[in-house]
C-alpha positions in Angstrom: -54.5 28.3 32.4 -55.7 26.0 29.4 -55.6 27.5 25.7 -56.8 25.6 22.5 -54.1 26.5 19.9 -55.3 27.1 16.4 -52.4 25.4 14.3 -52.5 22.2 16.1 -55.9 22.0 18.0 -54.2 20.9 21.2 -54.9 22.1 24.8 -51.7 23.4 26.1 -50.6 25.1 29.6 -49.2 28.5 29.3 -47.0 29.9 31.8 -48.3 33.3 33.5 -45.5 35.8 33.1 -45.4 39.2 34.6 -47.5 42.2 32.5 -45.8 43.3 29.4 -44.1 40.0 28.7 -45.3 37.4 26.1 -46.8 34.2 27.2 -44.5 31.2 26.7 -46.3 28.3 25.3 -44.9 25.0 27.1 -46.8 22.6 24.4 -44.6 21.5 21.5 -45.7 19.0 18.9 -43.0 17.4 16.7 -45.1 17.7 13.6 -45.2 21.6 13.9 -42.8 22.7 11.4 -42.4 26.5 12.9 -38.7 26.0 13.5 -37.9 25.7 9.8 -37.7 29.3 9.1 -35.7 30.4 12.1 -32.1 32.0 11.7 -30.5 29.2 13.8 -32.0 26.4 11.6 -30.9 28.3 8.3 -27.1 28.3 9.5 -27.1 24.9 10.8 -28.6 23.8 7.5 -26.2 25.9 5.5 -23.2 24.7 7.3 -24.2 20.9 7.0 -24.7 21.7 3.0 -21.3 23.3 2.9 -19.7 20.5 4.8 -21.3 17.8 2.7 -20.3 19.6 -0.6 -16.9 20.3 0.5 -16.5 16.4 1.3 -17.9 15.4 -1.9 -15.9 17.9 -3.9 -12.7 16.9 -2.0 -13.6 13.3 -2.6 -13.8 13.9 -6.6 -10.7 15.7 -6.5 -8.7 13.0 -4.7 -10.1 10.2 -6.8 -9.1 12.3 -10.1 -5.6 13.0 -8.7 -5.0 9.4 -7.6 -6.3 8.1 -10.8 -3.9 10.3 -12.9 -1.2 9.2 -10.5 -2.0 5.6 -11.1 -2.1 6.1 -14.8 1.2 7.9 -14.7 2.9 4.8 -12.7 1.6 2.3 -15.1 2.8 4.1 -17.9 6.3 4.7 -16.4 6.4 1.0 -15.3 5.4 -0.1 -18.9 8.0 2.0 -20.3 10.6 0.9 -17.8 9.7 -2.7 -18.8 10.1 -1.9 -22.5 13.5 -0.2 -21.8 14.5 -3.1 -19.7 13.4 -5.5 -22.6 15.3 -3.4 -25.2 18.5 -3.4 -23.2 18.6 -7.0 -22.9 18.0 -7.6 -26.6 20.9 -4.9 -27.2 23.2 -7.4 -25.0 22.1 -10.4 -26.8 22.7 -8.7 -30.0 26.1 -7.4 -28.9 26.9 -11.0 -27.5 26.1 -12.5 -30.8 28.0 -10.0 -32.8 31.0 -10.6 -30.9 30.5 -14.5 -31.0 30.2 -14.4 -34.7 33.3 -12.0 -35.0 35.3 -14.5 -33.0 34.1 -17.5 -35.2 35.0 -15.6 -38.3 38.7 -14.9 -37.1 39.1 -18.6 -36.2 37.7 -20.0 -39.2 40.1 -20.8 -42.1 39.0 -19.6 -45.6 39.1 -23.1 -46.8 36.4 -24.1 -44.5 34.1 -21.7 -46.0 34.2 -23.4 -49.2 33.6 -26.9 -47.6 30.1 -27.0 -45.7 30.8 -30.5 -44.0 34.1 -29.0 -42.6 32.4 -25.6 -41.6 29.7 -27.7 -39.9 32.3 -29.9 -38.1 34.2 -26.6 -36.9 31.1 -25.0 -35.6 29.8 -27.8 -33.7 33.2 -27.9 -31.9 
């Protein structure tokens, strides 16, 4: 049996079914958008949207967390570098203080009055 459809104006074959049952239309056209309002499509569309939004949200959260962790590590490494530099300077100052103390104990008081003798003593 040939039937003209109103929406698409195509000739379609319909299957004859027993009385009391609806006719099944075998003719489908891809431009026909009757499948959009169906419950199945709505469920799939919402599941897809939920998946995309959760992936984007998770990515944003991970980026913020990672960026905060990187900044913390950079600050800690900078602080460790500053602490290491400060410790080295403190050791050098301590060494210079010990060296000057040793020089003052080995230098005779008369040498402090004579710059040439003090220079000769310090060069040795």
